[in-house]
NUMI-179366 format. One line per field, with one value per atom (N, C-alpha, C, O): atom name; chain; x, y, z. Coordinates in steps of 0.02 Angstrom, whole numbers, plus 50000, padded with zeros to 5 digits. Layout:
atomo <- (CA/...);
cadena <- (A/...);
x <- (X/...);
y <- (Y/...);
z <- (Z/...);
//
This chain:
atomo <- (N/CA/C/O/N/CA/C/O/N/CA/C/O/N/CA/C/O/N/CA/C/O/N/CA/C/O/N/CA/C/O/N/CA/C/O/N/CA/C/O/N/CA/C/O/N/CA/C/O/N/CA/C/O/N/CA/C/O/N/CA/C/O/N/CA/C/O/N/CA/C/O/N/CA/C/O/N/CA/C/O/N/CA/C/O/N/CA/C/O/N/CA/C/O/N/CA/C/O/N/CA/C/O/N/CA/C/O/N/CA/C/O/N/CA/C/O/N/CA/C/O/N/CA/C/O/N/CA/C/O/N/CA/C/O/N/CA/C/O/N/CA/C/O/N/CA/C/O/N/CA/C/O/N/CA/C/O/N/CA/C/O/N/CA/C/O/N/CA/C/O/N/CA/C/O/N/CA/C/O/N/CA/C/O/N/CA/C/O/N/CA/C/O/N/CA/C/O/N/CA/C/O/N/CA/C/O/N/CA/C/O/N/CA/C/O/N/CA/C/O/N/CA/C/O/N/CA/C/O/N/CA/C/O/N/CA/C/O/N/CA/C/O/N/CA/C/O/N/CA/C/O/N/CA/C/O/N/CA/C/O/N/CA/C/O/N/CA/C/O/N/CA/C/O/N/CA/C/O/N/CA/C/O/N/CA/C/O/N/CA/C/O/N/CA/C/O/N/CA/C/O/N/CA/C/O/N/CA/C/O/N/CA/C/O/N/CA/C/O/N/CA/C/O/N/CA/C/O/N/CA/C/O/N/CA/C/O/N/CA/C/O/N/CA/C/O/N/CA/C/O/N/CA/C/O/N/CA/C/O/N/CA/C/O/N/CA/C/O/N/CA/C/O/N/CA/C/O/N/CA/C/O/N/CA/C/O/N/CA/C/O/N/CA/C/O/N/CA/C/O/N/CA/C/O/N/CA/C/O/N/CA/C/O/N/CA/C/O/N/CA/C/O/N/CA/C/O/N/CA/C/O/N/CA/C/O/N/CA/C/O/N/CA/C/O/N/CA/C/O/N/CA/C/O/N/CA/C/O/N/CA/C/O/N/CA/C/O/N/CA/C/O/N/CA/C/O/N/CA/C/O/N/CA/C/O/N/CA/C/O/N/CA/C/O/N/CA/C/O/N/CA/C/O/N/CA/C/O/N/CA/C/O/N/CA/C/O/N/CA/C/O);
cadena <- (A/A/A/A/A/A/A/A/A/A/A/A/A/A/A/A/A/A/A/A/A/A/A/A/A/A/A/A/A/A/A/A/A/A/A/A/A/A/A/A/A/A/A/A/A/A/A/A/A/A/A/A/A/A/A/A/A/A/A/A/A/A/A/A/A/A/A/A/A/A/A/A/A/A/A/A/A/A/A/A/A/A/A/A/A/A/A/A/A/A/A/A/A/A/A/A/A/A/A/A/A/A/A/A/A/A/A/A/A/A/A/A/A/A/A/A/A/A/A/A/A/A/A/A/A/A/A/A/A/A/A/A/A/A/A/A/A/A/A/A/A/A/A/A/A/A/A/A/A/A/A/A/A/A/A/A/A/A/A/A/A/A/A/A/A/A/A/A/A/A/A/A/A/A/A/A/A/A/A/A/A/A/A/A/A/A/A/A/A/A/A/A/A/A/A/A/A/A/A/A/A/A/A/A/A/A/A/A/A/A/A/A/A/A/A/A/A/A/A/A/A/A/A/A/A/A/A/A/A/A/A/A/A/A/A/A/A/A/A/A/A/A/A/A/A/A/A/A/A/A/A/A/A/A/A/A/A/A/A/A/A/A/A/A/A/A/A/A/A/A/A/A/A/A/A/A/A/A/A/A/A/A/A/A/A/A/A/A/A/A/A/A/A/A/A/A/A/A/A/A/A/A/A/A/A/A/A/A/A/A/A/A/A/A/A/A/A/A/A/A/A/A/A/A/A/A/A/A/A/A/A/A/A/A/A/A/A/A/A/A/A/A/A/A/A/A/A/A/A/A/A/A/A/A/A/A/A/A/A/A/A/A/A/A/A/A/A/A/A/A/A/A/A/A/A/A/A/A/A/A/A/A/A/A/A/A/A/A/A/A/A/A/A/A/A/A/A/A/A/A/A/A/A/A/A/A/A/A/A/A/A/A/A/A/A/A/A/A/A/A/A/A/A/A/A/A/A/A/A/A/A/A/A/A/A/A/A/A/A/A/A/A/A/A/A/A/A/A/A/A/A/A/A/A/A/A/A/A/A/A/A/A/A/A);
x <- (49495/49547/49589/49595/49608/49655/49723/49735/49775/49832/49830/49862/49774/49791/49756/49768/49702/49633/49638/49613/49676/49697/49611/49566/49597/49531/49503/49520/49428/49440/49370/49347/49321/49260/49273/49307/49194/49196/49149/49098/49168/49124/49110/49089/49120/49069/49019/48993/48975/48902/48898/48895/48898/48877/48833/48826/48809/48751/48789/48838/48751/48759/48794/48848/48780/48824/48862/48863/48884/48949/48952/48986/48899/48887/48964/48975/49008/49061/49067/49043/49104/49125/49177/49211/49216/49295/49315/49271/49370/49400/49461/49476/49509/49562/49545/49487/49592/49614/49648/49662/49667/49719/49691/49717/49658/49647/49582/49554/49587/49523/49525/49569/49412/49403/49361/49331/49358/49338/49305/49337/49231/49224/49216/49252/49176/49159/49102/49078/49103/49041/49084/49062/49136/49186/49202/49200/49229/49286/49224/49251/49140/49101/49092/49115/49048/48993/49027/48989/49062/49098/49150/49151/49207/49270/49315/49356/49313/49338/49413/49408/49449/49437/49452/49491/49418/49397/49372/49360/49377/49363/49395/49411/49389/49433/49378/49323/49399/49356/49381/49403/49386/49404/49380/49326/49404/49366/49297/49290/49254/49168/49128/49069/49191/49133/49100/49132/49026/48990/49003/49044/48993/48995/49000/49033/48941/48906/48956/48962/48990/48997/48970/48942/48974/48948/48955/48923/48987/49022/49021/49062/48989/48992/48998/48989/49013/49047/49122/49142/49166/49227/49243/49222/49279/49315/49377/49403/49401/49457/49475/49422/49514/49532/49596/49637/49608/49699/49718/49677/49800/49804/49820/49860/49784/49824/49866/49879/49889/49943/50039/50085/49996/50049/50053/50003/50119/50132/50201/50239/50201/50180/50148/50166/50119/50092/50146/50178/50138/50205/50163/50104/50241/50220/50193/50148/50179/50137/50083/50057/50043/49993/49929/49939/49870/49832/49777/49786/49713/49641/49619/49635/49574/49517/49474/49471/49394/49345/49288/49307/49206/49169/49120/49070/49100/49096/49030/49046/48962/48876/48862/48841/48851/48831/48743/48705/48724/48662/48624/48642/48563/48565/48514/48512/48485/48453/48481/48531/48431/48426/48413/48452/48331/48324/48321/48295/48370/48411/48466/48472/48503/48547/48549/48589/48474/48450/48430/48440/48398/48358/48423/48445/48485/48541/48589/48596/48612/48628/48608/48636/48525/48513/48484/48442/48504/48509/48595/48615/48633/48693/48730/48780/48692/48685/48648/48654/48624/48571/48633/48665/48642/48660/48725/48744/48759/48823/48800/48839/48747/48732/48733/48707/48765/48764/48709/48652/48718/48705/48725/48786/48707/48717/48734/48694/48829/48836/48816/48810/48782/48759/48809/48863/48794/48860/48821/48762/48879/48845/48842/48797/48852/48853/48830/48859/48749/48728/48764/48733/48831/48863/48900/48924/48895/48953/48909/48869/48944/48912/48959/48991/48962/49017/48983/48945/48960/48929/48973/49032/48896/48937/48927/48870/48972/48954/48884/48859);
y <- (49573/49553/49629/49625/49684/49707/49736/49748/49749/49794/49884/49933/49877/49973/49946/49904/50003/50019/50088/50132/50103/50146/50175/50145/50248/50239/50241/50274/50178/50147/50146/50186/50122/50112/50022/49992/50012/49925/49928/49961/49900/49904/49815/49795/49781/49734/49709/49738/49643/49646/49614/49554/49683/49633/49677/49734/49664/49695/49761/49756/49830/49907/49905/49934/49890/49903/49836/49775/49874/49826/49854/49895/49813/49801/49766/49708/49831/49814/49816/49864/49761/49760/49771/49720/49830/49835/49789/49782/49734/49691/49704/49681/49760/49797/49851/49871/49886/49967/49971/49919/50036/50083/50101/50152/50091/50105/50176/50193/50202/50238/50221/50199/50253/50235/50303/50338/50315/50372/50352/50316/50389/50392/50475/50525/50465/50515/50579/50633/50536/50578/50631/50683/50606/50646/50696/50744/50683/50732/50768/50810/50787/50821/50859/50897/50820/50858/50865/50906/50852/50822/50868/50910/50865/50882/50883/50928/50819/50756/50705/50713/50677/50656/50559/50511/50570/50488/50514/50558/50439/50449/50365/50310/50410/50324/50264/50276/50202/50148/50107/50067/50102/50061/49997/49990/49918/49900/49891/49919/49868/49852/49904/49921/49932/49990/49961/49925/49968/49947/50000/50042/50005/50067/50036/49986/50091/50044/50105/50166/50041/50045/50049/50001/50123/50117/50089/50114/50018/49997/50033/50004/50076/50117/50204/50232/50221/50284/50273/50231/50318/50316/50302/50342/50248/50230/50246/50278/50216/50189/50158/50149/50140/50129/50125/50083/50162/50172/50156/50157/50138/50128/50205/50244/50215/50271/50307/50290/50370/50399/50320/50300/50319/50279/50308/50298/50353/50368/50346/50352/50301/50247/50168/50139/50164/50091/50046/50031/50024/49978/49885/49867/49844/49803/49783/49759/49767/49749/49746/49692/49812/49841/49794/49778/49765/49720/49769/49794/49778/49775/49705/49662/49701/49663/49658/49660/49648/49622/49592/49559/49597/49569/49574/49565/49599/49616/49564/49509/49584/49581/49593/49649/49587/49635/49659/49652/49679/49733/49771/49822/49731/49746/49842/49885/49831/49913/49946/49933/49990/50017/49981/49962/49955/49920/49863/49834/49847/49774/49765/49735/49829/49854/49862/49839/49921/49916/49859/49864/49798/49746/49744/49785/49701/49659/49693/49653/49748/49792/49801/49820/49776/49790/49727/49723/49640/49581/49570/49524/49626/49589/49618/49597/49681/49709/49669/49688/49635/49586/49540/49543/49502/49452/49439/49386/49487/49488/49543/49578/49534/49561/49618/49634/49676/49749/49804/49783/49851/49919/49976/49983/50007/50084/50120/50163/50133/50218/50240/50209/50299/50358/50377/50376/50399/50437/50491/50485/50572/50618/50576/50535/50571/50544/50452/50405/50460/50397/50331/50280/50345/50278/50228/50172/50273/50227/50240/50283/50166/50158/50111/50071/50116/50084/50040/50069/49973/49909/49910/49898/49934/49903/49848/49825/49827/49750/49772/49729);
z <- (48975/48996/48930/48869/48977/48914/48935/48994/48877/48940/48910/48931/48851/48864/48787/48744/48803/48747/48726/48760/48657/48637/48634/48664/48587/48575/48511/48462/48523/48468/48454/48495/48418/48398/48356/48314/48424/48388/48316/48315/48273/48207/48192/48137/48234/48245/48259/48307/48230/48239/48280/48291/48318/48416/48462/48442/48508/48529/48569/48605/48552/48540/48646/48655/48675/48752/48768/48758/48793/48872/48938/48968/48952/49057/49101/49119/49107/49127/49190/49219/49231/49313/49322/49314/49341/49367/49399/49442/49410/49448/49484/49539/49432/49451/49488/49484/49528/49531/49474/49445/49445/49409/49373/49351/49355/49253/49286/49338/49197/49184/49111/49073/49099/49072/49037/49078/48993/48967/48875/48837/48855/48802/48734/48736/48698/48667/48704/48688/48758/48788/48847/48872/48855/48893/48890/48928/48823/48767/48745/48709/48741/48708/48797/48840/48781/48827/48907/48933/48942/48993/48995/49039/48942/48949/48970/48979/48983/49038/48996/48935/49007/48989/49026/49018/49049/49082/49173/49214/49155/49243/49274/49251/49352/49353/49367/49391/49351/49383/49394/49353/49467/49527/49544/49516/49594/49580/49602/49657/49586/49604/49563/49569/49504/49461/49415/49378/49403/49349/49281/49300/49246/49179/49134/49119/49093/49015/48973/48977/48925/48850/48789/48763/48753/48681/48653/48607/48622/48594/48498/48462/48472/48453/48427/48373/48483/48523/48541/48582/48501/48529/48612/48654/48630/48721/48710/48665/48761/48804/48861/48891/48890/48927/48955/48935/48995/49007/49083/49129/49092/49165/49199/49175/49250/49244/49291/49349/49253/49262/49283/49319/49221/49187/49119/49084/49081/49021/49038/49086/48938/48940/48992/49043/48966/48994/48974/48924/49067/49070/49037/49032/49021/48988/49018/48984/49096/49131/49140/49152/49137/49160/49137/49078/49160/49148/49189/49245/49143/49161/49156/49115/49214/49214/49225/49287/49190/49235/49195/49147/49206/49186/49157/49192/49043/49037/49002/48981/48999/48967/48929/48944/48863/48831/48821/48869/48774/48799/48741/48711/48731/48660/48641/48596/48708/48723/48789/48822/48797/48874/48914/48958/48906/48951/48975/49023/48909/48923/49003/49057/48946/49013/49080/49121/49090/49140/49186/49246/49156/49204/49203/49244/49162/49158/49237/49283/49244/49322/49383/49434/49363/49444/49451/49496/49396/49400/49433/49468/49409/49441/49488/49517/49494/49593/49636/49694/49630/49656/49675/49728/49629/49643/49664/49689/49655/49682/49769/49800/49780/49862/49874/49928/49828/49862/49829/49825/49812/49828/49783/49787/49753/49715/49734/49752/49748/49747/49726/49673/49719/49663/49646/49675/49585/49550/49512/49495/49495/49453/49380/49391/49351/49295/49306/49332/49262/49264/49212/49198/49189/49144/49195/49186/49263/49309/49382/49402/49416/49481/49506/49470/49566/49643/49658/49696/49656/49698/49769/49779/49832/49870/49915/49925/49939/49983/50036/50073);
//
C-alpha cells in the first residue's frame, strides 16, 4: 500500500526485484529505464497489471492525473521479492497460472496485464 512514492532507490538489504500486481486503477509507475532510454515519465498500471521493480534503480509510483496527490489517494497491490531474473520469470508464470489468467502482451517486457 502506498500513498505516493516519489522517485527513490531502495537501499535496504532486500532481494533485487519486486514482482508487483496492481490491485487498483489510476496510478502510474516509472523507473530510470523509462526516463533514460524511453524518454517517458512512466506507464499507467491499471488493476491486473503485473510489473517489475528493480529496487536498485530509481523508481516511483504516483497517482495519474493528480497534482499534487489527494490526501486520500492510496495505491494497493501485492508484491513478491525475487533474487534473480530466473526466479522472477518463474514466479511470474506461477502467479498468472494460480490466478487463472493469461498474458496480455506488452511492448515493454516489464509490464504485463493479466487477462481472466
